[in-house]
KEGU-474017 format. One record per residue (C-alpha): residue number from 1; x, y, z. Coordinates in Angstrom, 3 decimals. Example, Ala and Ser with C-alpha at 12.3 -4.5 7.8 and 13.67 -1.06 7.14 Angstrom:
% residues 2
   num          x          y          z
     1     12.300     -4.500      7.800
     2     13.670     -1.060      7.140
% end
This chain:
% residues 713
   num          x          y          z
     1      0.268     54.710    -25.051
     2     -0.876     51.562    -26.838
     3      1.924     49.573    -25.150
     4      0.990     50.949    -21.726
     5     -2.682     50.091    -22.289
     6     -1.817     46.492    -23.304
     7      0.308     46.089    -20.174
     8     -2.542     47.326    -17.984
     9     -4.966     44.859    -19.583
    10     -2.596     41.960    -18.856
    11     -2.188     43.142    -15.270
    12     -5.960     43.107    -14.819
    13     -6.193     39.600    -16.292
    14     -3.327     38.172    -14.213
    15     -4.122     39.871    -10.912
    16     -6.183     37.520     -8.741
    17     -9.479     38.706     -7.338
    18     -8.528     37.208     -3.977
    19     -5.348     35.735     -2.529
    20     -4.356     34.293      0.843
    21     -1.154     32.657      1.987
    22     -0.675     29.691      4.312
    23      2.730     28.715      5.733
    24      3.897     25.429      7.186
    25      4.867     25.421     10.875
    26      8.586     25.615     10.002
    27      7.967     28.227      7.289
    28      9.701     26.239      4.544
    29      6.525     25.498      2.629
    30      4.053     28.109      1.405
    31      0.633     27.531     -0.147
    32     -1.139     30.399     -1.851
    33     -4.882     30.164     -2.533
    34     -6.403     32.606     -4.990
    35     -9.498     33.358     -7.048
    36     -8.589     34.151    -10.632
    37    -10.575     36.086    -13.211
    38    -13.898     34.392    -13.900
    39    -14.162     33.213    -10.309
    40    -11.776     30.265    -10.793
    41    -10.238     28.913     -7.550
    42     -6.549     27.980     -7.673
    43     -3.685     27.091     -5.368
    44      0.101     27.163     -5.661
    45      2.751     25.445     -3.534
    46      6.339     26.501     -2.874
    47      9.168     24.814     -0.976
    48     12.211     26.722      0.286
    49     11.383     29.587     -2.044
    50     10.926     27.397     -5.156
    51      7.566     26.764     -6.776
    52      6.903     23.010     -6.831
    53      3.245     23.102     -7.912
    54      2.339     25.976    -10.213
    55     -1.025     27.696    -10.114
    56     -3.517     24.813    -10.314
    57     -7.287     24.897    -10.690
    58     -9.816     23.415     -8.270
    59    -13.445     22.405     -8.637
    60    -16.003     19.932     -9.983
    61    -17.903     19.246    -13.144
    62    -21.417     18.106    -12.215
    63    -23.802     15.892    -14.176
    64    -27.240     16.568    -15.710
    65    -26.466     20.028    -17.055
    66    -26.106     21.382    -13.546
    67    -23.768     24.367    -13.530
    68    -20.364     23.049    -12.578
    69    -18.369     24.242     -9.589
    70    -15.327     25.401    -11.535
    71    -15.965     29.124    -11.961
    72    -18.092     32.074    -10.806
    73    -16.898     31.361     -7.260
    74    -16.233     34.070     -4.715
    75    -14.796     33.982     -1.225
    76    -17.355     34.663      1.495
    77    -15.291     33.569      4.485
    78    -11.850     32.317      5.509
    79    -10.604     30.922      8.783
    80     -7.131     29.906      9.899
    81     -5.958     27.728     12.757
    82     -2.929     25.837     14.004
    83     -2.756     22.306     15.357
    84     -0.008     20.412     17.177
    85     -0.702     17.111     18.920
    86      0.584     13.555     19.101
    87     -1.151     10.199     18.987
    88     -0.173      6.578     19.458
    89     -1.070      4.088     16.720
    90     -2.218      0.595     17.657
    91      0.686     -0.662     15.554
    92      3.119      1.222     13.404
    93      6.562      2.363     12.397
    94      6.913      4.444     15.547
    95      5.323      4.558     18.963
    96      4.121      8.169     18.653
    97      3.094     10.204     15.605
    98      3.117     13.995     15.649
    99      0.261     15.774     13.877
   100      1.463     19.334     13.303
   101     -0.023     21.672     10.705
   102     -1.441     25.100      9.930
   103     -4.910     25.228      8.389
   104     -6.822     27.496      6.050
   105    -10.511     26.911      5.315
   106    -11.978     28.932      2.442
   107    -15.757     29.141      2.029
   108    -16.801     29.800     -1.562
   109    -20.171     30.886     -2.895
   110    -21.140     30.406     -6.528
   111    -22.912     33.420     -7.926
   112    -26.333     32.723     -9.386
   113    -26.755     29.245     -7.831
   114    -26.817     29.807     -4.063
   115    -24.342     26.932     -3.664
   116    -21.432     26.795     -1.255
   117    -18.191     24.853     -1.266
   118    -15.437     24.811      1.352
   119    -11.829     24.051      0.450
   120     -9.815     23.081      3.528
   121     -6.017     23.170      3.373
   122     -3.650     21.691      5.930
   123      0.020     22.522      5.471
   124      2.532     20.319      7.280
   125      6.309     20.652      7.312
   126      6.474     17.782      4.828
   127      3.574     18.586      2.542
   128      0.053     19.749      1.819
   129     -3.326     18.108      2.239
   130     -6.584     19.620      0.981
   131    -10.141     18.468      0.514
   132    -13.539     19.736     -0.603
   133    -16.428     20.028      1.831
   134    -20.078     20.435      0.904
   135    -21.982     21.961      3.848
   136    -25.685     21.465      4.458
   137    -27.453     23.840      2.046
   138    -30.639     24.203      0.073
   139    -28.868     24.888     -3.225
   140    -27.026     21.558     -3.346
   141    -28.334     18.404     -1.685
   142    -28.135     15.338     -3.972
   143    -25.664     15.609     -6.832
   144    -23.621     13.469     -9.216
   145    -19.983     14.116    -10.021
   146    -19.143     14.001    -13.696
   147    -15.489     14.703    -12.923
   148    -13.372     16.240    -10.220
   149    -11.240     18.974    -11.764
   150     -8.390     19.161     -9.280
   151     -5.089     20.010    -10.945
   152     -1.455     19.468     -9.995
   153      0.587     21.668    -12.345
   154      4.215     20.558    -12.437
   155      7.124     22.916    -13.020
   156      8.916     20.745    -15.561
   157      9.426     17.384    -17.216
   158     10.158     15.491    -13.997
   159     11.376     11.940    -13.592
   160      8.423      9.806    -12.486
   161      8.000      6.345    -11.001
   162      4.601      5.284    -12.277
   163      2.138      2.551    -13.118
   164     -0.552      2.875    -15.781
   165     -4.044      4.047    -14.932
   166     -6.394      1.105    -14.413
   167     -9.776      0.777    -12.725
   168     -9.214     -2.819    -11.611
   169     -5.599     -3.541    -10.765
   170     -2.379     -2.061     -9.441
   171     -0.382     -5.209    -10.048
   172      2.120     -3.578    -12.380
   173      5.862     -3.278    -12.437
   174      6.838      0.383    -12.147
   175      8.188      2.347    -15.077
   176     10.801      5.050    -14.491
   177     10.685      7.782    -17.111
   178     10.245     11.453    -17.811
   179      6.678     12.722    -17.683
   180      6.898     13.429    -21.401
   181      7.613      9.736    -22.061
   182      4.512      8.341    -20.344
   183      2.402      8.485    -23.504
   184      5.024      6.582    -25.510
   185      5.646      3.961    -22.819
   186      2.130      3.426    -21.453
   187      1.212      0.580    -23.806
   188      4.270     -1.434    -22.793
   189      3.655     -0.609    -19.109
   190      0.342     -2.495    -19.045
   191      0.361     -6.101    -17.866
   192     -0.924     -8.317    -20.726
   193     -3.606     -9.936    -18.561
   194     -4.784     -6.681    -16.975
   195     -8.528     -6.573    -16.480
   196     -8.856     -2.982    -17.673
   197     -6.844     -1.184    -20.320
   198     -5.670      2.294    -19.333
   199     -8.346      4.965    -19.538
   200     -5.832      7.317    -21.124
   201     -2.375      6.979    -22.682
   202     -1.161      9.467    -20.069
   203     -3.152      8.136    -17.116
   204     -1.263      6.991    -14.013
   205     -2.132      5.819    -10.537
   206     -1.249      7.262     -7.167
   207      0.782      7.324     -5.066
   208      2.878      8.926     -7.798
   209      6.524      9.591     -6.979
   210      8.527     12.203     -8.900
   211     11.916     13.898     -8.777
   212     12.766     17.261    -10.322
   213     16.045     18.004    -12.097
   214     17.119     20.154     -9.152
   215     16.596     17.359     -6.646
   216     13.118     18.006     -5.228
   217     11.027     14.912     -4.460
   218      7.259     15.205     -4.955
   219      4.629     12.612     -4.102
   220      0.950     12.882     -5.127
   221     -1.644     10.712     -3.403
   222     -4.908     10.830     -1.438
   223     -5.957     10.186      2.154
   224     -9.175      9.001      3.806
   225    -10.827      7.447      0.734
   226    -14.326      6.847      2.110
   227    -17.626      6.940      0.172
   228    -15.861      8.239     -2.911
   229    -14.167      6.975     -6.062
   230    -10.462      6.249     -6.129
   231     -8.448      9.010     -7.809
   232     -6.187      8.460    -10.800
   233     -4.210     11.211    -12.520
   234     -4.382     12.179    -16.173
   235     -1.434     14.138    -17.571
   236     -1.633     17.014    -20.011
   237      1.871     16.290    -21.297
   238      2.033     19.501    -23.295
   239      1.719     21.690    -20.211
   240      2.798     19.082    -17.606
   241     -0.442     19.388    -15.656
   242     -1.966     16.425    -13.863
   243     -5.724     16.435    -13.343
   244     -7.725     14.101    -11.120
   245     -9.581     11.306    -12.887
   246    -12.047      9.438    -10.691
   247    -12.953      5.788    -11.254
   248    -16.427      5.568    -12.862
   249    -19.224      3.249    -11.796
   250    -21.323      1.022    -14.074
   251    -23.221      4.056    -15.419
   252    -20.096      6.155    -15.973
   253    -20.744      8.390    -12.979
   254    -17.763      9.354    -10.840
   255    -19.612      9.811     -7.563
   256    -23.052     10.109     -6.020
   257    -23.032     12.450     -3.044
   258    -25.417     14.005     -0.565
   259    -24.563     17.127      1.379
   260    -23.247     17.514      3.994
   261    -20.227     15.480      2.895
   262    -16.513     15.684      2.278
   263    -14.107     14.302     -0.300
   264    -10.877     12.454      0.435
   265     -7.810     14.621      1.015
   266     -5.501     15.268     -1.916
   267     -1.903     15.073     -0.694
   268      1.350     16.553     -1.959
   269      4.506     15.547     -0.115
   270      7.615     17.587     -0.866
   271     11.252     17.457      0.234
   272     14.793     17.729     -1.058
   273     15.599     14.524      0.840
   274     13.991     11.275     -0.310
   275     14.084      9.932      3.232
   276     11.514     12.535      4.282
   277      8.964     11.036      1.891
   278      9.357      7.648      3.573
   279      9.106      9.229      7.011
   280      6.023     11.336      6.252
   281      2.853     10.497      8.174
   282      0.593     12.992      6.382
   283     -1.628     10.209      5.043
   284     -2.383      8.853      8.503
   285     -2.713     12.295     10.076
   286     -5.428     13.262      7.602
   287     -7.570     10.310      8.686
   288     -9.855     10.299     11.700
   289     -8.659      8.876     15.048
   290     -9.301      5.232     15.901
   291    -13.008      4.381     16.158
   292    -12.478      0.975     17.779
   293    -12.754      1.432     21.529
   294    -11.067     -1.823     22.578
   295     -8.097     -2.636     20.352
   296     -6.492     -5.267     22.582
   297     -7.460     -8.018     20.119
   298     -5.597     -6.391     17.226
   299     -2.148     -7.976     17.231
   300      0.685     -7.939     14.699
   301      1.281    -11.400     13.257
   302      4.029    -13.354     11.536
   303      2.500    -16.167      9.528
   304      3.154    -18.948      7.043
   305      0.762    -20.262      4.436
   306     -0.345    -23.127      2.270
   307     -0.172    -20.642     -0.575
   308      3.168    -20.369     -2.366
   309      2.927    -23.958     -3.531
   310     -0.348    -23.067     -5.289
   311      1.035    -19.823     -6.692
   312      3.967    -21.670     -8.244
   313      1.731    -24.456     -9.554
   314      3.222    -27.163     -7.347
   315     -0.260    -27.840     -5.969
   316     -3.792    -26.570     -6.621
   317     -6.535    -24.647     -4.861
   318     -9.258    -26.957     -6.167
   319    -10.005    -30.484     -4.977
   320    -10.858    -31.799     -8.433
   321    -10.164    -30.979    -12.052
   322    -13.709    -31.833    -13.118
   323    -15.280    -28.688    -14.544
   324    -17.875    -27.752    -13.554
   325    -18.821    -30.958    -11.741
   326    -19.315    -29.285     -8.383
   327    -22.029    -26.704     -7.892
   328    -22.541    -24.464     -4.878
   329    -24.565    -26.249     -2.230
   330    -23.562    -29.773     -3.278
   331    -21.189    -31.079     -0.630
   332    -21.271    -34.812     -1.380
   333    -17.962    -35.555     -3.104
   334    -18.355    -39.337     -2.923
   335    -18.227    -39.751     -6.694
   336    -15.862    -36.860     -7.360
   337    -12.311    -37.769     -8.347
   338     -9.627    -35.781     -6.443
   339     -6.901    -34.289     -8.626
   340     -4.090    -35.550     -6.394
   341     -2.365    -32.168     -6.071
   342     -4.818    -30.325     -3.816
   343     -2.774    -28.276     -1.366
   344     -5.218    -27.796      1.514
   345     -5.268    -31.369      2.768
   346     -5.364    -32.142      6.469
   347     -2.015    -33.920      6.291
   348     -0.262    -31.111      4.399
   349     -1.703    -28.381      6.615
   350     -0.568    -30.231      9.754
   351      2.937    -30.398      8.273
   352      2.971    -26.610      7.980
   353      1.563    -26.257     11.501
   354      4.412    -28.389     12.844
   355      7.035    -26.212     11.161
   356      5.319    -22.964     12.213
   357      5.105    -24.126     15.831
   358      8.725    -25.305     15.903
   359      9.987    -21.940     14.646
   360      7.710    -19.569     16.533
   361      5.440    -18.414     13.726
   362      2.193    -16.896     15.003
   363     -0.237    -18.086     12.356
   364     -0.948    -20.191      9.297
   365     -3.037    -19.234      6.271
   366     -4.703    -22.015      4.275
   367     -6.062    -21.247      0.822
   368     -8.205    -23.662     -1.182
   369     -9.877    -25.122      1.906
   370    -13.484    -24.437      0.891
   371    -15.662    -25.641     -1.970
   372    -16.174    -23.578     -5.090
   373    -12.788    -23.380     -6.795
   374    -13.751    -25.771     -9.607
   375    -16.748    -23.634    -10.515
   376    -14.799    -20.406    -10.342
   377    -11.867    -20.917    -12.680
   378    -12.895    -19.732    -16.113
   379    -16.334    -18.563    -15.043
   380    -17.888    -15.240    -14.111
   381    -20.750    -15.886    -11.713
   382    -22.563    -13.817     -9.156
   383    -21.954    -16.575     -6.620
   384    -19.387    -19.307     -6.393
   385    -17.760    -19.780     -3.022
   386    -19.210    -21.316      0.074
   387    -17.470    -19.718      3.053
   388    -18.561    -22.445      5.470
   389    -17.984    -25.809      3.800
   390    -14.533    -27.413      3.549
   391    -13.397    -29.892      0.915
   392    -13.579    -33.535      2.073
   393     -9.786    -33.809      2.440
   394     -9.625    -30.817      4.807
   395    -10.874    -31.800      8.265
   396    -11.537    -28.369      9.698
   397    -12.180    -29.556     13.263
   398     -9.073    -31.751     13.334
   399     -6.922    -28.947     11.935
   400     -8.435    -26.434     14.356
   401     -7.678    -28.569     17.386
   402     -4.205    -29.497     16.136
   403     -3.292    -25.838     15.574
   404     -4.641    -24.914     19.005
   405     -2.585    -27.649     20.612
   406      0.541    -26.399     18.828
   407     -0.092    -22.726     19.676
   408     -0.591    -21.631     16.057
   409     -3.490    -19.353     15.066
   410     -5.267    -20.293     11.864
   411     -5.853    -17.519      9.323
   412     -9.048    -17.767      7.269
   413     -9.194    -17.232      3.509
   414    -12.247    -15.769      1.776
   415    -11.877    -15.544     -1.986
   416    -14.930    -13.597     -3.135
   417    -14.106    -13.870     -6.870
   418    -15.106    -10.205     -7.025
   419    -18.718    -11.076     -6.233
   420    -19.288     -8.383     -3.641
   421    -23.037     -8.911     -3.245
   422    -22.591    -12.626     -2.613
   423    -19.942    -11.922      0.023
   424    -22.109     -9.371      1.797
   425    -25.025    -11.826      1.858
   426    -22.875    -14.435      3.596
   427    -20.655    -12.119      5.634
   428    -22.236    -12.507      9.062
   429    -22.402    -16.295      8.842
   430    -18.822    -16.406      7.560
   431    -17.513    -14.195     10.366
   432    -19.433    -16.110     13.023
   433    -18.059    -19.357     11.584
   434    -14.567    -17.908     11.984
   435    -15.122    -17.003     15.620
   436    -16.651    -20.404     16.358
   437    -13.540    -22.094     14.948
   438    -10.849    -19.892     16.514
   439     -9.987    -17.730     13.489
   440     -9.248    -14.083     14.359
   441     -7.937    -12.909     10.980
   442     -9.035    -13.314      7.380
   443     -7.393    -12.735      4.041
   444    -10.066    -11.495      1.656
   445     -9.589    -11.728     -2.100
   446    -11.232     -9.997     -5.063
   447     -9.658    -11.728     -8.055
   448    -11.477    -11.139    -11.330
   449    -14.047     -8.596    -12.533
   450    -16.303     -7.050     -9.928
   451    -19.827     -8.416     -9.895
   452    -22.390     -6.856    -10.462
   453    -20.981     -6.463    -13.959
   454    -19.910     -3.020    -15.005
   455    -18.509     -2.012    -11.628
   456    -14.801     -1.711    -10.955
   457    -12.483     -2.495     -8.067
   458    -11.914      1.212     -7.400
   459    -15.291      2.862     -7.968
   460    -17.346      4.425     -5.192
   461    -19.737      1.474     -4.872
   462    -16.943     -1.091     -4.434
   463    -14.887      1.182     -2.169
   464    -17.945      1.302      0.083
   465    -18.070     -2.489      0.042
   466    -14.481     -2.761      1.317
   467    -15.297     -0.285      4.077
   468    -18.448     -2.190      5.038
   469    -16.492     -5.454      5.354
   470    -13.824     -3.725      7.449
   471    -16.296     -2.148      9.852
   472    -18.374     -5.325     10.124
   473    -15.212     -7.288     10.862
   474    -14.395     -4.887     13.697
   475    -17.718     -5.758     15.320
   476    -16.684     -9.430     15.300
   477    -13.119     -8.556     16.442
   478    -11.667     -9.847     13.200
   479     -8.536     -8.519     11.492
   480     -8.642     -7.973      7.720
   481     -5.883     -8.576      5.168
   482     -7.489     -7.376      1.934
   483     -6.076     -8.515     -1.411
   484     -7.025     -7.043     -4.802
   485     -8.899     -4.294     -2.948
   486     -8.456     -0.539     -3.383
   487     -5.071      0.854     -2.390
   488     -4.882      2.012      1.233
   489     -5.149      5.701      2.084
   490     -4.391      5.736      5.808
   491     -7.751      4.335      6.908
   492     -5.902      1.883      9.165
   493     -5.541      4.759     11.641
   494     -9.319      4.805     12.056
   495     -9.793      1.046     11.689
   496     -6.504     -0.614     12.733
   497     -8.056     -4.049     12.225
   498     -7.073     -3.423      8.594
   499     -3.807     -5.107      9.427
   500     -2.704     -5.710      5.847
   501     -3.382     -4.994      2.181
   502     -1.989     -6.228     -1.083
   503     -3.157     -3.718     -3.734
   504      0.101     -3.833     -5.684
   505      2.399     -6.232     -7.468
   506      3.467     -8.609     -4.699
   507      5.833    -11.543     -4.424
   508      3.384    -13.822     -6.263
   509      4.386    -12.188     -9.535
   510      7.871    -13.586     -9.112
   511      6.185    -16.904     -9.962
   512      4.298    -15.329    -12.873
   513      7.346    -14.293    -14.881
   514      9.100    -12.082    -12.341
   515      9.257     -8.443    -11.280
   516     11.984     -5.887    -11.895
   517     14.909     -6.118     -9.455
   518     14.309     -2.540     -8.293
   519     10.570     -3.061     -7.635
   520     10.997     -3.202     -3.853
   521     13.070     -0.009     -3.928
   522     10.073      1.843     -5.410
   523      7.108      0.415     -3.487
   524      7.902      2.205     -0.176
   525      7.771      5.521     -2.090
   526      4.472      4.681     -3.782
   527      2.166      1.913     -2.595
   528      3.286      1.999      1.063
   529      2.575      5.725      1.401
   530     -1.034      4.799      2.242
   531     -0.376      1.894      4.593
   532      1.351     -1.454      5.012
   533      1.489     -4.054      2.288
   534      1.176     -7.818      2.625
   535      4.039     -8.260      0.176
   536      4.543    -11.912      1.272
   537      8.370    -11.907      1.367
   538     10.768    -14.631      2.444
   539     11.204    -16.685     -0.740
   540     14.492    -18.615     -0.540
   541     14.209    -20.772     -3.683
   542     14.361    -18.375     -6.625
   543     14.261    -21.036     -9.359
   544     10.534    -21.761     -9.564
   545     11.090    -24.748    -11.846
   546     12.415    -26.624     -8.814
   547      8.912    -26.443     -7.348
   548      7.066    -26.865    -10.633
   549      8.982    -28.109    -13.704
   550      6.377    -26.473    -15.929
   551      7.061    -23.002    -14.512
   552     10.327    -21.397    -15.659
   553      9.872    -18.161    -13.668
   554     12.685    -16.751    -11.573
   555     12.553    -14.506     -8.502
   556     14.602    -11.440     -9.345
   557     16.234    -10.861     -5.973
   558     18.873    -12.367     -3.735
   559     18.178    -14.256     -0.532
   560     19.641    -11.392      1.529
   561     17.291     -8.990     -0.250
   562     14.352    -11.170      0.817
   563     15.449    -10.893      4.455
   564     15.769     -7.117      4.218
   565     12.147     -6.788      3.082
   566     10.956     -7.558      6.616
   567     12.412     -4.178      7.608
   568     12.111     -2.039      4.472
   569      8.552     -3.116      3.533
   570      6.753     -2.200      6.740
   571      3.779     -4.302      7.768
   572      2.374     -5.528     11.095
   573      1.427     -8.647      9.126
   574      4.480    -10.385      7.686
   575      4.477    -13.688      5.868
   576      7.219    -16.263      5.618
   577      6.024    -17.205      2.156
   578      8.223    -20.120      1.116
   579      7.773    -23.835      1.751
   580      9.048    -25.388      5.005
   581     11.505    -27.588      3.109
   582     13.162    -24.557      1.531
   583     13.600    -22.867      4.899
   584     15.066    -26.079      6.303
   585     17.853    -25.794      3.706
   586     18.858    -22.348      4.991
   587     18.017    -22.366      8.688
   588     20.866    -19.967      9.520
   589     19.316    -17.326      7.220
   590     15.793    -18.199      8.344
   591     16.848    -17.150     11.841
   592     16.486    -13.496     10.830
   593     12.848    -14.045      9.823
   594     12.244    -15.691     13.195
   595     13.913    -12.846     15.105
   596     12.759     -9.710     13.284
   597     10.093     -7.642     15.032
   598      6.698     -6.630     13.654
   599      5.959     -3.482     15.659
   600      8.260     -0.550     16.251
   601      9.078      2.286     18.652
   602     11.309      4.185     16.221
   603     12.184      4.144     12.536
   604     15.266      5.796     11.059
   605     15.592      6.170      7.301
   606     19.324      6.007      6.748
   607     19.578      6.080      2.939
   608     17.037      6.352      0.160
   609     16.749      6.969     -3.548
   610     13.633      5.798     -5.434
   611     14.276      2.708     -7.518
   612     17.913      2.483     -6.439
   613     18.240      1.768     -2.725
   614     16.557      2.051      0.668
   615     18.182      1.489      4.065
   616     15.991      1.559      7.181
   617     16.729      0.989     10.882
   618     13.886      0.201     13.280
   619     13.745     -0.263     17.044
   620     11.475     -3.079     18.239
   621      8.534     -1.906     20.330
   622      9.253     -2.129     24.051
   623     12.720     -3.602     23.501
   624     16.270     -2.446     23.003
   625     16.674     -4.448     19.803
   626     17.241     -2.793     16.441
   627     16.878     -4.215     12.956
   628     18.320     -2.787      9.738
   629     17.278     -3.624      6.189
   630     18.745     -2.570      2.853
   631     17.305     -3.326     -0.588
   632     19.199     -2.527     -3.745
   633     18.262     -1.977     -7.380
   634     19.955     -3.091    -10.593
   635     23.475     -1.745     -9.984
   636     25.832     -3.044     -7.285
   637     26.369     -0.502     -4.542
   638     28.269     -0.024     -1.305
   639     26.147      1.275      1.523
   640     27.745      3.401      4.245
   641     26.000      4.486      7.431
   642     26.591      5.190     11.109
   643     25.045      3.333     14.046
   644     24.481      6.660     15.827
   645     20.830      5.698     16.421
   646     21.986      3.237     19.100
   647     22.002      4.147     22.772
   648     25.278      5.659     24.022
   649     27.575      3.731     26.368
   650     26.234      0.349     25.292
   651     27.827     -2.342     23.177
   652     25.691     -4.478     20.884
   653     26.119     -7.620     18.843
   654     25.188     -7.020     15.206
   655     24.437    -10.107     13.110
   656     24.837     -9.125      9.447
   657     23.121    -11.217      6.759
   658     24.603     -9.997      3.474
   659     25.138    -10.820     -0.174
   660     28.243    -12.901     -0.833
   661     30.867    -11.242     -3.080
   662     29.653    -13.248     -6.084
   663     25.915    -12.861     -5.397
   664     23.636    -11.695     -8.197
   665     19.847    -11.813     -8.371
   666     19.883    -13.742    -11.646
   667     22.973    -15.929    -11.586
   668     23.737    -16.567     -7.902
   669     20.826    -15.404     -5.734
   670     21.364    -17.799     -2.809
   671     24.941    -16.718     -2.123
   672     25.005    -15.023      1.269
   673     27.250    -14.535      4.272
   674     26.483    -14.212      7.975
   675     28.873    -12.542     10.371
   676     28.714    -11.152     13.889
   677     30.473     -7.957     15.000
   678     30.418     -5.715     18.060
   679     28.993     -2.233     17.495
   680     28.356      0.966     19.454
   681     26.694      4.220     18.518
   682     30.073      5.377     17.169
   683     30.458      2.454     14.751
   684     30.157      2.799     10.979
   685     29.361      0.141      8.403
   686     30.447     -0.159      4.791
   687     28.486     -2.980      3.181
   688     28.213     -4.010     -0.465
   689     24.844     -4.947     -1.955
   690     24.669     -7.034     -5.116
   691     22.398     -6.274     -8.081
   692     18.879     -7.006     -6.807
   693     20.446     -7.658     -3.427
   694     20.711     -6.137      0.003
   695     21.409     -6.977      3.610
   696     19.642     -7.411      6.931
   697     21.039     -6.802     10.415
   698     19.790     -7.733     13.863
   699     21.273     -5.696     16.708
   700     20.936     -6.725     20.358
   701     22.550     -5.509     23.581
   702     25.290     -7.939     24.559
   703     27.112     -8.983     27.731
   704     30.834     -9.605     27.995
   705     30.520    -13.310     27.268
   706     28.662    -12.654     24.018
   707     31.261    -10.086     22.953
   708     34.219    -12.352     23.531
   709     36.153    -12.895     20.351
   710     34.026    -10.533     18.261
   711     35.585     -7.935     16.020
   712     34.542     -4.389     16.875
   713     33.206     -2.447     13.926
% end
């Protein structure tokens, strides 16, 4: 009898007070929402009959001794619905995106407080999105979040591809390890010059990619990050439970909200095929439709830049080395001695314009054109840069007219030095100055600590700043390429003038000591889940000492790998990052950069394994051309795929830019081959990729004359 009584007690404890199931449209994914004993809301997610996220708690801890929304919650209403529609992005990886999900909205009431909270779930065939909604109510109007208590309970010690938690930077190389090893490895995973040490030895950033021992791929991220703090994840490595950890503001608060309001969506992508993670559009689908009525001015762009030479140390951003001889507002440089290596000179910029025009590049970015760089380096000030006044050796009018004559669009650069208030004060004048001088796009930068002091790059206040700049830019018909800003979360669907972001470890770090050879085989599974990255590919000279003898860095990739990035690292804004003279040495390889499209009708993910390899085929928008890119990790590998994505009954010429047999990212990175073959939709390719290597293919419909003498694959 005692044994029976104990069993009954456990049944009472474990039996939920409420439970409701939600299935994906194809039935392969099942989410179960329940209220556990004590009024604790939880959810669980299964895929093909296997639990992938165990029972995980939901809720909020509120500030100022207000009773937190983590327990004593009861269901007062539920509603279900189904949605299936399609929409066309202004630019993207495909012409049409399907938005297909089943929805469950659960309205919760907290006993004793007269407060309500809605949890809205949307279950797609490729994953789950859910968010919290605070309706208009008398019991909860203004409130401060102490912490969001959303959990993601894993089923085991998965393999993870992660970067350390940090409130100010994502510019880390990825670590591949078991979840249980994060604590041990976190100290070594932090970049030495990071602006913020990890908040926890088990804290990581999203998008977080994982793989279970039985081959299930799981990706945790967020969508529609607006008026809220960026979410990190903190791991309870005893129980393998991730919990949300929001970026604090200067006072330590995680969010200041006013009902009615909503949080960003928390996303969980799941599949037993890694290619499905790359193909998922959950992040975009959970954002609102485009709010810009006329989008005709938003155009994908291939650009060059007076940039890489400064990154490598060959030239400088600043006009003088005198520190701090130049103060904001003083524009008379008569008695100021130039340093002789300033990059943004009229003569040098015109040289780049000539090369860009000759080779069909759309635009040219010039950094270091405006006064303020001397005062900035080594200083933390609330104001530094003048966004209107060029250095004396940069004739803005002459450059403007020269670029216009050559058919090259100039791209503006606004380095804010993290001084958000200063930038907002000058924003309208800076944007109007751009329009007056024929600039339609700007690269914004937020290098250094955020000012006002105490704020972070990813807190609610600064996230709102990025959004303000984006929306204000839309009013001026200006495209934004934001660097050092918060990671993207699909907001480019709503504001497609956000044509590019950095927000990760880009090519520049190849000149700062290098990145791991498999870095570009991880980024599409992590950083690119939220939107395109301005990775700035196209570096052909891997030995940085040849540009700057004092810099012994080395780019850890082959030349063919650099070409492939234009396909595997999707962006409507692609840079040809290297110097004109380096491209002139390899004009046959540079041809692929000239030819490759920026906007696509279709994307096919042919092969994928995080950190090891990615092979993608894309069809150029409005054309019959296809482009294929493959990037490879540390180990050499032979890639095999079919051209069955091509149209039947047509023969194409495929130009294959590949690693030479002796290519290696470290010892022989510039060894490549170029060959042309005839292909149809029945052709198959077997192609070797070197360590840190890859290949790129352009595929165009051919006539008989073009096919003459070509080997058929």
